[in-house]
N, CA, C and O atoms as a Tinker XYZ file with bonds, in Angstrom:
   488  protein
     1  N     -3.037000   -4.258000   21.240000    73     2
     2  CA    -2.057000   -5.295000   20.955000    64     1     3
     3  C     -2.056000   -5.579000   19.452000    63     2     4     5
     4  O     -3.108000   -5.804000   18.855000    81     3
     5  N     -0.894000   -5.567000   18.862000    73     3     6
     6  CA    -0.753000   -5.814000   17.435000    64     5     7
     7  C     -0.091000   -7.169000   17.233000    63     6     8     9
     8  O      0.907000   -7.495000   17.876000    81     7
     9  N     -0.664000   -7.942000   16.335000    73     7    10
    10  CA    -0.094000   -9.246000   16.005000    64     9    11
    11  C      0.277000   -9.226000   14.524000    63    10    12    13
    12  O     -0.563000   -8.954000   13.666000    81    11
    13  N      1.540000   -9.515000   14.238000    73    11    14
    14  CA     2.020000   -9.531000   12.862000    64    13    15
    15  C      2.471000  -10.950000   12.535000    63    14    16    17
    16  O      3.346000  -11.508000   13.197000    81    15
    17  N      1.858000  -11.518000   11.507000    73    15    18
    18  CA     2.170000  -12.874000   11.087000    64    17    19
    19  C      2.751000  -12.837000    9.686000    63    18    20    21
    20  O      2.221000  -12.155000    8.809000    81    19
    21  N      3.828000  -13.560000    9.471000    73    19    22
    22  CA     4.422000  -13.618000    8.135000    64    21    23
    23  C      3.909000  -14.875000    7.449000    63    22    24    25
    24  O      3.936000  -15.965000    8.021000    81    23
    25  N      3.442000  -14.709000    6.214000    73    23    26
    26  CA     2.986000  -15.845000    5.424000    64    25    27
    27  C      3.705000  -15.814000    4.081000    63    26    28    29
    28  O      4.246000  -14.788000    3.669000    81    27
    29  N      3.697000  -16.961000    3.409000    73    27    30
    30  CA     4.352000  -17.074000    2.110000    64    29    31
    31  C      3.398000  -17.742000    1.142000    63    30    32    33
    32  O      2.828000  -18.793000    1.438000    81    31
    33  N      3.228000  -17.124000   -0.022000    73    31    34
    34  CA     2.332000  -17.647000   -1.059000    64    33    35
    35  C      3.060000  -17.518000   -2.388000    63    34    36    37
    36  O      3.489000  -16.425000   -2.757000    81    35
    37  N      3.200000  -18.607000   -3.099000    73    35    38
    38  CA     3.894000  -18.611000   -4.399000    64    37    39
    39  C      5.268000  -17.960000   -4.302000    63    38    40    41
    40  O      5.682000  -17.233000   -5.205000    81    39
    41  N      5.970000  -18.221000   -3.208000    73    39    42
    42  CA     7.313000  -17.689000   -3.029000    64    41    43
    43  C      7.373000  -16.239000   -2.595000    63    42    44    45
    44  O      8.462000  -15.679000   -2.472000    81    43
    45  N      6.223000  -15.616000   -2.359000    73    43    46
    46  CA     6.161000  -14.203000   -1.969000    64    45    47
    47  C      5.790000  -14.108000   -0.489000    63    46    48    49
    48  O      4.773000  -14.650000   -0.054000    81    47
    49  N      6.630000  -13.411000    0.272000    73    47    50
    50  CA     6.346000  -13.220000    1.690000    64    49    51
    51  C      5.539000  -11.953000    1.913000    63    50    52    53
    52  O      5.772000  -10.926000    1.275000    81    51
    53  N      4.591000  -12.046000    2.827000    73    51    54
    54  CA     3.773000  -10.889000    3.177000    64    53    55
    55  C      3.426000  -10.949000    4.655000    63    54    56    57
    56  O      3.443000  -12.014000    5.273000    81    55
    57  N      3.114000   -9.789000    5.206000    73    55    58
    58  CA     2.779000   -9.689000    6.623000    64    57    59
    59  C      1.282000   -9.451000    6.781000    63    58    60    61
    60  O      0.703000   -8.582000    6.129000    81    59
    61  N      0.672000  -10.235000    7.656000    73    59    62
    62  CA    -0.733000  -10.038000    8.008000    64    61    63
    63  C     -0.741000   -9.353000    9.373000    63    62    64    65
    64  O     -0.241000   -9.895000   10.358000    81    63
    65  N     -1.319000   -8.151000    9.412000    73    63    66
    66  CA    -1.329000   -7.359000   10.635000    64    65    67
    67  C     -2.730000   -7.386000   11.220000    63    66    68    69
    68  O     -3.698000   -7.005000   10.562000    81    67
    69  N     -2.828000   -7.842000   12.464000    73    67    70
    70  CA    -4.109000   -7.860000   13.170000    64    69    71
    71  C     -3.948000   -7.106000   14.477000    63    70    72    73
    72  O     -2.930000   -7.222000   15.160000    81    71
    73  N     -4.958000   -6.342000   14.808000    73    71    74
    74  CA    -4.929000   -5.603000   16.058000    64    73    75
    75  C     -6.342000   -5.280000   16.496000    63    74    76    77
    76  O     -7.268000   -5.253000   15.686000    81    75
    77  N     -6.495000   -5.039000   17.777000    73    75    78
    78  CA    -7.830000   -4.753000   18.303000    64    77    79
    79  C     -8.124000   -3.256000   18.322000    63    78    80    81
    80  O     -9.254000   -2.851000   18.593000    81    79
    81  N     -7.114000   -2.431000   18.036000    73    79    82
    82  CA    -7.338000   -0.994000   18.044000    64    81    83
    83  C     -6.976000   -0.391000   16.687000    63    82    84    85
    84  O     -6.438000   -1.071000   15.813000    81    83
    85  N     -7.279000    0.887000   16.531000    73    83    86
    86  CA    -6.920000    1.601000   15.309000    64    85    87
    87  C     -5.403000    1.722000   15.253000    63    86    88    89
    88  O     -4.775000    2.247000   16.174000    81    87
    89  N     -4.822000    1.230000   14.163000    73    87    90
    90  CA    -3.368000    1.251000   14.004000    64    89    91
    91  C     -2.902000    2.403000   13.130000    63    90    92    93
    92  O     -1.786000    2.898000   13.289000    81    91
    93  N     -3.758000    2.832000   12.204000    73    91    94
    94  CA    -3.398000    3.936000   11.314000    64    93    95
    95  C     -4.444000    5.039000   11.439000    63    94    96    97
    96  O     -5.618000    4.843000   11.126000    81    95
    97  N     -3.990000    6.203000   11.904000    73    95    98
    98  CA    -4.891000    7.354000   12.028000    64    97    99
    99  C     -4.326000    8.589000   11.341000    63    98   100   101
   100  O     -5.036000    9.575000   11.148000    81    99
   101  N     -3.039000    8.538000   10.967000    73    99   102
   102  CA    -2.398000    9.650000   10.273000    64   101   103
   103  C     -1.130000    9.131000    9.606000    63   102   104   105
   104  O     -0.825000    7.941000    9.683000    81   103
   105  N     -0.393000   10.024000    8.952000    73   103   106
   106  CA     0.784000    9.560000    8.220000    64   105   107
   107  C      1.857000    9.014000    9.159000    63   106   108   109
   108  O      2.547000    8.058000    8.805000    81   107
   109  N      2.013000    9.595000   10.337000    73   107   110
   110  CA     3.040000    9.111000   11.261000    64   109   111
   111  C      2.733000    7.694000   11.740000    63   110   112   113
   112  O      3.635000    6.862000   11.824000    81   111
   113  N      1.474000    7.415000   12.055000    73   111   114
   114  CA     1.136000    6.060000   12.506000    64   113   115
   115  C      1.296000    5.057000   11.362000    63   114   116   117
   116  O      1.630000    3.896000   11.598000    81   115
   117  N      1.059000    5.502000   10.120000    73   115   118
   118  CA     1.286000    4.633000    8.958000    64   117   119
   119  C      2.778000    4.332000    8.816000    63   118   120   121
   120  O      3.163000    3.186000    8.588000    81   119
   121  N      3.616000    5.363000    8.951000    73   119   122
   122  CA     5.062000    5.166000    8.878000    64   121   123
   123  C      5.548000    4.250000    9.999000    63   122   124   125
   124  O      6.403000    3.392000    9.776000    81   123
   125  N      5.005000    4.431000   11.198000    73   123   126
   126  CA     5.375000    3.578000   12.329000    64   125   127
   127  C      5.021000    2.122000   12.055000    63   126   128   129
   128  O      5.809000    1.220000   12.339000    81   127
   129  N      3.833000    1.897000   11.503000    73   127   130
   130  CA     3.415000    0.531000   11.196000    64   129   131
   131  C      4.320000   -0.082000   10.118000    63   130   132   133
   132  O      4.733000   -1.236000   10.234000    81   131
   133  N      4.626000    0.692000    9.072000    73   131   134
   134  CA     5.509000    0.186000    8.023000    64   133   135
   135  C      6.878000   -0.186000    8.593000    63   134   136   137
   136  O      7.435000   -1.229000    8.248000    81   135
   137  N      7.414000    0.657000    9.458000    73   135   138
   138  CA     8.721000    0.387000   10.065000    64   137   139
   139  C      8.668000   -0.872000   10.924000    63   138   140   141
   140  O      9.590000   -1.687000   10.895000    81   139
   141  N      7.601000   -1.028000   11.679000    73   139   142
   142  CA     7.447000   -2.214000   12.528000    64   141   143
   143  C      7.362000   -3.477000   11.683000    63   142   144   145
   144  O      8.016000   -4.476000   11.981000    81   143
   145  N      6.560000   -3.430000   10.636000    73   143   146
   146  CA     6.408000   -4.598000    9.759000    64   145   147
   147  C      7.748000   -4.966000    9.120000    63   146   148   149
   148  O      8.134000   -6.135000    9.112000    81   147
   149  N      8.446000   -3.982000    8.592000    73   147   150
   150  CA     9.750000   -4.247000    7.952000    64   149   151
   151  C     10.744000   -4.801000    8.965000    63   150   152   153
   152  O     11.472000   -5.747000    8.665000    81   151
   153  N     10.782000   -4.223000   10.156000    73   151   154
   154  CA    11.728000   -4.652000   11.181000    64   153   155
   155  C     11.434000   -6.073000   11.655000    63   154   156   157
   156  O     12.342000   -6.895000   11.776000    81   155
   157  N     10.148000   -6.357000   11.926000    73   155   158
   158  CA     9.789000   -7.655000   12.499000    64   157   159
   159  C      9.715000   -8.772000   11.471000    63   158   160   161
   160  O      9.944000   -9.934000   11.808000    81   159
   161  N      9.394000   -8.439000   10.204000    73   159   162
   162  CA     9.188000   -9.509000    9.217000    64   161   163
   163  C     10.064000   -9.384000    7.977000    63   162   164   165
   164  O     10.297000  -10.377000    7.288000    81   163
   165  N     10.544000   -8.203000    7.687000    73   163   166
   166  CA    11.286000   -7.978000    6.452000    64   165   167
   167  C     10.396000   -7.909000    5.223000    63   166   168   169
   168  O     10.896000   -7.834000    4.100000    81   167
   169  N      9.085000   -7.935000    5.421000    73   167   170
   170  CA     8.135000   -7.964000    4.306000    64   169   171
   171  C      7.884000   -6.566000    3.735000    63   170   172   173
   172  O      7.950000   -5.562000    4.444000    81   171
   173  N      7.595000   -6.535000    2.437000    73   171   174
   174  CA     7.242000   -5.303000    1.739000    64   173   175
   175  C      5.780000   -5.321000    1.291000    63   174   176   177
   176  O      5.321000   -4.418000    0.591000    81   175
   177  N      5.067000   -6.355000    1.704000    73   175   178
   178  CA     3.644000   -6.489000    1.378000    64   177   179
   179  C      2.878000   -6.671000    2.682000    63   178   180   181
   180  O      3.241000   -7.490000    3.525000    81   179
   181  N      1.807000   -5.888000    2.830000    73   179   182
   182  CA     1.073000   -5.865000    4.093000    64   181   183
   183  C     -0.410000   -6.102000    3.848000    63   182   184   185
   184  O     -1.007000   -5.520000    2.942000    81   183
   185  N     -0.990000   -6.964000    4.670000    73   183   186
   186  CA    -2.439000   -7.188000    4.670000    64   185   187
   187  C     -2.963000   -6.616000    5.989000    63   186   188   189
   188  O     -2.478000   -6.957000    7.068000    81   187
   189  N     -3.957000   -5.745000    5.877000    73   187   190
   190  CA    -4.460000   -5.022000    7.041000    64   189   191
   191  C     -5.977000   -4.982000    7.006000    63   190   192   193
   192  O     -6.571000   -4.702000    5.964000    81   191
   193  N     -6.606000   -5.259000    8.140000    73   191   194
   194  CA    -8.062000   -5.174000    8.214000    64   193   195
   195  C     -8.502000   -3.719000    8.205000    63   194   196   197
   196  O     -7.839000   -2.855000    8.779000    81   195
   197  N     -9.613000   -3.458000    7.555000    73   195   198
   198  CA   -10.193000   -2.120000    7.442000    64   197   199
   199  C    -10.390000   -1.487000    8.821000    63   198   200   201
   200  O    -10.230000   -0.276000    8.969000    81   199
   201  N    -10.729000   -2.275000    9.809000    73   199   202
   202  CA   -10.985000   -1.756000   11.159000    64   201   203
   203  C     -9.736000   -1.175000   11.811000    63   202   204   205
   204  O     -9.841000   -0.431000   12.787000    81   203
   205  N     -8.563000   -1.498000   11.292000    73   203   206
   206  CA    -7.312000   -0.981000   11.852000    64   205   207
   207  C     -6.999000    0.427000   11.351000    63   206   208   209
   208  O     -6.010000    1.035000   11.760000    81   207
   209  N     -7.850000    0.937000   10.463000    73   207   210
   210  CA    -7.649000    2.260000    9.875000    64   209   211
   211  C     -8.763000    3.185000   10.355000    63   210   212   213
   212  O     -9.930000    2.793000   10.401000    81   211
   213  N     -8.396000    4.409000   10.710000    73   211   214
   214  CA    -9.398000    5.361000   11.209000    64   213   215
   215  C    -10.488000    5.600000   10.161000    63   214   216   217
   216  O    -10.246000    5.519000    8.956000    81   215
   217  N    -11.658000    5.888000   10.639000    73   215   218
   218  CA   -12.815000    6.078000    9.754000    64   217   219
   219  C    -12.643000    7.289000    8.836000    63   218   220   221
   220  O    -13.170000    7.293000    7.724000    81   219
   221  N    -11.920000    8.309000    9.280000    73   219   222
   222  CA   -11.692000    9.500000    8.465000    64   221   223
   223  C    -10.961000    9.177000    7.161000    63   222   224   225
   224  O    -11.093000    9.899000    6.173000    81   223
   225  N    -10.194000    8.090000    7.166000    73   223   226
   226  CA    -9.484000    7.630000    5.971000    64   225   227
   227  C    -10.450000    7.450000    4.801000    63   226   228   229
   228  O    -10.109000    7.743000    3.655000    81   227
   229  N    -11.645000    6.971000    5.096000    73   227   230
   230  CA   -12.624000    6.641000    4.060000    64   229   231
   231  C    -13.479000    7.836000    3.635000    63   230   232   233
   232  O    -14.357000    7.702000    2.783000    81   231
   233  N    -13.220000    9.009000    4.232000    73   231   234
   234  CA   -13.833000   10.260000    3.795000    64   233   235
   235  C    -12.757000   11.000000    3.011000    63   234   236   237
   236  O    -11.891000   11.642000    3.605000    81   235
   237  N    -12.801000   10.917000    1.690000    73   235   238
   238  CA   -11.720000   11.433000    0.861000    64   237   239
   239  C    -11.499000   12.927000    1.013000    63   238   240   241
   240  O    -10.416000   13.426000    0.706000    81   239
   241  N    -12.516000   13.655000    1.485000    73   239   242
   242  CA   -12.365000   15.097000    1.679000    64   241   243
   243  C    -11.296000   15.420000    2.724000    63   242   244   245
   244  O    -10.720000   16.508000    2.698000    81   243
   245  N    -11.028000   14.500000    3.632000    73   243   246
   246  CA   -10.018000   14.735000    4.672000    64   245   247
   247  C     -8.601000   14.634000    4.109000    63   246   248   249
   248  O     -7.657000   15.123000    4.730000    81   247
   249  N     -8.440000   14.009000    2.948000    73   247   250
   250  CA    -7.141000   13.793000    2.288000    64   249   251
   251  C     -6.234000   12.820000    3.024000    63   250   252   253
   252  O     -5.093000   12.608000    2.615000    81   251
   253  N     -6.728000   12.225000    4.107000    73   251   254
   254  CA    -5.906000   11.300000    4.889000    64   253   255
   255  C     -5.543000   10.068000    4.063000    63   254   256   257
   256  O     -4.406000    9.599000    4.117000    81   255
   257  N     -6.490000    9.547000    3.309000    73   255   258
   258  CA    -6.229000    8.346000    2.501000    64   257   259
   259  C     -5.088000    8.588000    1.524000    63   258   260   261
   260  O     -4.170000    7.774000    1.427000    81   259
   261  N     -5.141000    9.687000    0.811000    73   259   262
   262  CA    -4.100000    9.989000   -0.157000    64   261   263
   263  C     -2.737000   10.144000    0.482000    63   262   264   265
   264  O     -1.740000    9.644000   -0.038000    81   263
   265  N     -2.692000   10.837000    1.613000    73   263   266
   266  CA    -1.430000   11.054000    2.311000    64   265   267
   267  C     -0.834000    9.737000    2.801000    63   266   268   269
   268  O      0.362000    9.491000    2.643000    81   267
   269  N     -1.677000    8.893000    3.397000    73   267   270
   270  CA    -1.209000    7.621000    3.942000    64   269   271
   271  C     -0.786000    6.675000    2.822000    63   270   272   273
   272  O      0.282000    6.066000    2.892000    81   271
   273  N     -1.605000    6.553000    1.809000    73   271   274
   274  CA    -1.283000    5.610000    0.728000    64   273   275
   275  C     -0.053000    6.073000   -0.044000    63   274   276   277
   276  O      0.701000    5.241000   -0.550000    81   275
   277  N      0.164000    7.369000   -0.144000    73   275   278
   278  CA     1.381000    7.873000   -0.796000    64   277   279
   279  C      2.625000    7.441000   -0.023000    63   278   280   281
   280  O      3.660000    7.155000   -0.624000    81   279
   281  N      2.528000    7.392000    1.295000    73   279   282
   282  CA     3.656000    6.922000    2.109000    64   281   283
   283  C      3.965000    5.452000    1.789000    63   282   284   285
   284  O      5.128000    5.072000    1.659000    81   283
   285  N      2.929000    4.643000    1.666000    73   283   286
   286  CA     3.153000    3.232000    1.329000    64   285   287
   287  C      3.857000    3.117000   -0.025000    63   286   288   289
   288  O      4.777000    2.315000   -0.183000    81   287
   289  N      3.428000    3.909000   -0.987000    73   287   290
   290  CA     4.033000    3.867000   -2.322000    64   289   291
   291  C      5.471000    4.395000   -2.269000    63   290   292   293
   292  O      6.370000    3.790000   -2.854000    81   291
   293  N      5.694000    5.506000   -1.580000    73   291   294
   294  CA     7.037000    6.082000   -1.474000    64   293   295
   295  C      8.031000    5.103000   -0.857000    63   294   296   297
   296  O      9.190000    5.046000   -1.267000    81   295
   297  N      7.575000    4.338000    0.123000    73   295   298
   298  CA     8.446000    3.395000    0.813000    64   297   299
   299  C      8.370000    1.990000    0.214000    63   298   300   301
   300  O      8.825000    1.019000    0.819000    81   299
   301  N      7.791000    1.899000   -0.977000    73   299   302
   302  CA     7.720000    0.656000   -1.751000    64   301   303
   303  C      7.101000   -0.499000   -0.968000    63   302   304   305
   304  O      7.578000   -1.633000   -1.008000    81   303
   305  N      6.024000   -0.173000   -0.255000    73   303   306
   306  CA     5.255000   -1.187000    0.459000    64   305   307
   307  C      3.923000   -1.352000   -0.265000    63   306   308   309
   308  O      3.237000   -0.372000   -0.558000    81   307
   309  N      3.572000   -2.582000   -0.543000    73   307   310
   310  CA     2.281000   -2.868000   -1.161000    64   309   311
   311  C      1.298000   -3.171000   -0.034000    63   310   312   313
   312  O      1.662000   -3.780000    0.972000    81   311
   313  N      0.053000   -2.741000   -0.210000    73   311   314
   314  CA    -0.933000   -2.841000    0.860000    64   313   315
   315  C     -2.241000   -3.383000    0.335000    63   314   316   317
   316  O     -2.744000   -2.942000   -0.698000    81   315
   317  N     -2.793000   -4.351000    1.063000    73   315   318
   318  CA    -4.144000   -4.834000    0.789000    64   317   319
   319  C     -4.975000   -4.574000    2.043000    63   318   320   321
   320  O     -4.639000   -5.035000    3.134000    81   319
   321  N     -6.055000   -3.832000    1.870000    73   319   322
   322  CA    -6.970000   -3.531000    2.973000    64   321   323
   323  C     -8.173000   -4.445000    2.823000    63   322   324   325
   324  O     -8.842000   -4.453000    1.790000    81   323
   325  N     -8.437000   -5.216000    3.876000    73   323   326
   326  CA    -9.501000   -6.221000    3.847000    64   325   327
   327  C    -10.711000   -5.715000    4.616000    63   326   328   329
   328  O    -10.599000   -5.281000    5.763000    81   327
   329  N    -11.874000   -5.777000    3.966000    73   327   330
   330  CA   -13.086000   -5.376000    4.664000    64   329   331
   331  C    -14.269000   -5.268000    3.735000    63   330   332   333
   332  O    -14.177000   -5.533000    2.536000    81   331
   333  N    -15.382000   -4.873000    4.317000    73   331   334
   334  CA   -16.611000   -4.650000    3.563000    64   333   335
   335  C    -16.729000   -3.149000    3.321000    63   334   336   337
   336  O    -16.921000   -2.373000    4.258000    81   335
   337  N    -16.614000   -2.753000    2.073000    73   335   338
   338  CA   -16.646000   -1.340000    1.720000    64   337   339
   339  C    -17.996000   -0.937000    1.137000    63   338   340   341
   340  O    -18.163000    0.203000    0.704000    81   339
   341  N    -18.951000   -1.848000    1.120000    73   339   342
   342  CA   -20.254000   -1.589000    0.500000    64   341   343
   343  C    -21.081000   -0.575000    1.286000    63   342   344   345
   344  O    -22.016000    0.004000    0.733000    81   343
   345  N    -20.769000   -0.349000    2.535000    73   343   346
   346  CA   -21.530000    0.586000    3.353000    64   345   347
   347  C    -21.241000    2.041000    3.067000    63   346   348   349
   348  O    -21.932000    2.924000    3.575000    81   347
   349  N    -20.232000    2.300000    2.263000    73   347   350
   350  CA   -19.887000    3.685000    1.930000    64   349   351
   351  C    -20.651000    4.114000    0.692000    63   350   352   353
   352  O    -20.630000    3.429000   -0.331000    81   351
   353  N    -21.324000    5.248000    0.787000    73   351   354
   354  CA   -22.158000    5.703000   -0.326000    64   353   355
   355  C    -21.432000    6.675000   -1.245000    63   354   356   357
   356  O    -21.949000    7.024000   -2.307000    81   355
   357  N    -20.259000    7.109000   -0.857000    73   355   358
   358  CA   -19.523000    8.091000   -1.639000    64   357   359
   359  C    -19.083000    7.528000   -2.987000    63   358   360   361
   360  O    -18.359000    6.535000   -3.056000    81   359
   361  N    -19.532000    8.179000   -4.047000    73   359   362
   362  CA   -19.125000    7.746000   -5.391000    64   361   363
   363  C    -17.620000    7.936000   -5.581000    63   362   364   365
   364  O    -16.957000    7.104000   -6.201000    81   363
   365  N    -17.087000    9.029000   -5.048000    73   363   366
   366  CA   -15.650000    9.275000   -5.207000    64   365   367
   367  C    -14.827000    8.198000   -4.496000    63   366   368   369
   368  O    -13.768000    7.811000   -4.990000    81   367
   369  N    -15.296000    7.708000   -3.344000    73   367   370
   370  CA   -14.587000    6.628000   -2.654000    64   369   371
   371  C    -14.674000    5.340000   -3.465000    63   370   372   373
   372  O    -13.680000    4.626000   -3.606000    81   371
   373  N    -15.850000    5.041000   -3.995000    73   371   374
   374  CA   -15.988000    3.832000   -4.834000    64   373   375
   375  C    -15.059000    3.906000   -6.039000    63   374   376   377
   376  O    -14.421000    2.915000   -6.392000    81   375
   377  N    -14.978000    5.084000   -6.676000    73   375   378
   378  CA   -14.075000    5.278000   -7.813000    64   377   379
   379  C    -12.621000    5.121000   -7.379000    63   378   380   381
   380  O    -11.818000    4.513000   -8.088000    81   379
   381  N    -12.286000    5.670000   -6.215000    73   379   382
   382  CA   -10.933000    5.576000   -5.675000    64   381   383
   383  C    -10.547000    4.108000   -5.438000    63   382   384   385
   384  O     -9.444000    3.684000   -5.782000    81   383
   385  N    -11.462000    3.350000   -4.851000    73   383   386
   386  CA   -11.216000    1.924000   -4.596000    64   385   387
   387  C    -11.045000    1.187000   -5.921000    63   386   388   389
   388  O    -10.138000    0.367000   -6.066000    81   387
   389  N    -11.909000    1.476000   -6.879000    73   387   390
   390  CA   -11.812000    0.830000   -8.194000    64   389   391
   391  C    -10.459000    1.122000   -8.840000    63   390   392   393
   392  O     -9.785000    0.206000   -9.311000    81   391
   393  N    -10.064000    2.387000   -8.863000    73   391   394
   394  CA    -8.788000    2.771000   -9.482000    64   393   395
   395  C     -7.606000    2.132000   -8.752000    63   394   396   397
   396  O     -6.663000    1.663000   -9.390000    81   395
   397  N     -7.652000    2.111000   -7.440000    73   395   398
   398  CA    -6.572000    1.484000   -6.666000    64   397   399
   399  C     -6.436000    0.015000   -7.033000    63   398   400   401
   400  O     -5.326000   -0.491000   -7.203000    81   399
   401  N     -7.562000   -0.662000   -7.152000    73   399   402
   402  CA    -7.545000   -2.092000   -7.460000    64   401   403
   403  C     -7.038000   -2.390000   -8.867000    63   402   404   405
   404  O     -6.690000   -3.533000   -9.166000    81   403
   405  N     -6.990000   -1.381000   -9.733000    73   403   406
   406  CA    -6.455000   -1.572000  -11.084000    64   405   407
   407  C     -4.930000   -1.466000  -11.100000    63   406   408   409
   408  O     -4.285000   -1.862000  -12.071000    81   407
   409  N     -4.366000   -0.935000  -10.030000    73   407   410
   410  CA    -2.921000   -0.721000   -9.969000    64   409   411
   411  C     -2.168000   -1.923000   -9.432000    63   410   412   413
   412  O     -2.656000   -3.053000   -9.464000    81   411
   413  N     -0.957000   -1.653000   -8.935000    73   411   414
   414  CA    -0.085000   -2.722000   -8.457000    64   413   415
   415  C      0.404000   -2.494000   -7.036000    63   414   416   417
   416  O      1.275000   -3.223000   -6.561000    81   415
   417  N     -0.139000   -1.495000   -6.348000    73   415   418
   418  CA     0.386000   -1.158000   -5.027000    64   417   419
   419  C     -0.629000   -1.242000   -3.893000    63   418   420   421
   420  O     -0.306000   -1.724000   -2.808000    81   419
   421  N     -1.845000   -0.780000   -4.133000    73   419   422
   422  CA    -2.865000   -0.682000   -3.086000    64   421   423
   423  C     -4.115000   -1.418000   -3.553000    63   422   424   425
   424  O     -4.587000   -1.222000   -4.673000    81   423
   425  N     -4.644000   -2.272000   -2.670000    73   423   426
   426  CA    -5.839000   -3.045000   -3.025000    64   425   427
   427  C     -6.856000   -2.976000   -1.895000    63   426   428   429
   428  O     -6.505000   -2.976000   -0.715000    81   427
   429  N     -8.103000   -2.917000   -2.279000    73   427   430
   430  CA    -9.220000   -2.988000   -1.336000    64   429   431
   431  C     -9.961000   -4.273000   -1.672000    63   430   432   433
   432  O    -10.532000   -4.385000   -2.757000    81   431
   433  N     -9.964000   -5.238000   -0.769000    73   431   434
   434  CA   -10.535000   -6.553000   -1.048000    64   433   435
   435  C    -11.455000   -6.976000    0.088000    63   434   436   437
   436  O    -11.434000   -6.396000    1.173000    81   435
   437  N    -12.263000   -7.999000   -0.180000    73   435   438
   438  CA   -13.252000   -8.402000    0.821000    64   437   439
   439  C    -12.800000   -9.565000    1.703000    63   438   440   441
   440  O    -13.464000   -9.870000    2.694000    81   439
   441  N    -11.692000  -10.218000    1.368000    73   439   442
   442  CA   -11.246000  -11.340000    2.198000    64   441   443
   443  C     -9.720000  -11.400000    2.250000    63   442   444   445
   444  O     -9.026000  -10.882000    1.375000    81   443
   445  N     -9.230000  -12.038000    3.290000    73   443   446
   446  CA    -7.783000  -12.200000    3.413000    64   445   447
   447  C     -7.234000  -13.038000    2.262000    63   446   448   449
   448  O     -6.128000  -12.787000    1.785000    81   447
   449  N     -7.998000  -14.028000    1.816000    73   447   450
   450  CA    -7.552000  -14.857000    0.694000    64   449   451
   451  C     -7.393000  -14.022000   -0.579000    63   450   452   453
   452  O     -6.430000  -14.213000   -1.323000    81   451
   453  N     -8.317000  -13.106000   -0.835000    73   451   454
   454  CA    -8.191000  -12.211000   -1.995000    64   453   455
   455  C     -6.946000  -11.338000   -1.850000    63   454   456   457
   456  O     -6.244000  -11.083000   -2.828000    81   455
   457  N     -6.679000  -10.888000   -0.645000    73   455   458
   458  CA    -5.501000  -10.056000   -0.394000    64   457   459
   459  C     -4.223000  -10.839000   -0.701000    63   458   460   461
   460  O     -3.303000  -10.320000   -1.333000    81   459
   461  N     -4.178000  -12.066000   -0.255000    73   459   462
   462  CA    -3.013000  -12.929000   -0.508000    64   461   463
   463  C     -2.832000  -13.125000   -2.013000    63   462   464   465
   464  O     -1.716000  -13.037000   -2.525000    81   463
   465  N     -3.926000  -13.390000   -2.713000    73   463   466
   466  CA    -3.846000  -13.592000   -4.165000    64   465   467
   467  C     -3.341000  -12.337000   -4.867000    63   466   468   469
   468  O     -2.469000  -12.422000   -5.732000    81   467
   469  N     -3.878000  -11.173000   -4.506000    73   467   470
   470  CA    -3.462000   -9.907000   -5.141000    64   469   471
   471  C     -1.983000   -9.619000   -4.876000    63   470   472   473
   472  O     -1.229000   -9.308000   -5.798000    81   471
   473  N     -1.576000   -9.725000   -3.609000    73   471   474
   474  CA    -0.212000   -9.358000   -3.247000    64   473   475
   475  C      0.824000  -10.368000   -3.746000    63   474   476   477
   476  O      1.991000  -10.015000   -3.917000    81   475
   477  N      0.426000  -11.586000   -3.974000    73   475   478
   478  CA     1.397000  -12.584000   -4.450000    64   477   479
   479  C      1.617000  -12.477000   -5.955000    63   478   480   481
   480  O      2.523000  -13.109000   -6.499000    81   479
   481  N      0.789000  -11.675000   -6.630000    73   479   482
   482  CA     0.890000  -11.552000   -8.092000    64   481   483
   483  C      1.535000  -10.254000   -8.545000    63   482   484   485
   484  O      1.794000  -10.089000   -9.737000    81   483
   485  N      1.802000   -9.327000   -7.633000    73   483   486
   486  CA     2.366000   -8.030000   -8.051000    64   485   487
   487  C      3.833000   -7.914000   -7.690000    63   486   488
   488  O      4.458000   -6.891000   -7.969000    81   487
């Protein structure tokens, strides 16, 4: 079951997506989620819990992260992924998260409040 809530911060609308199962496991499921969010909320900014994304996403060798995040950028959707990323030992993943957080489209944050702050400023 997926629950999508629309919130507004500093005049910026964003969708908070919560679900009990994995919502993104490949590019098609990412596209499906983006379409659902746009249809149900009209939002171009999405907050998603880390648990809603397949674990392979966080293994950069699979290339799933790059493929999925490129879809978000291509479709002009900004994304904040909320979770604890400290358990990953991969230096390349840590670098990837750092670089993403320096941009304006994809953010990896530890709380929903941080996600709201990031997405309301870009």
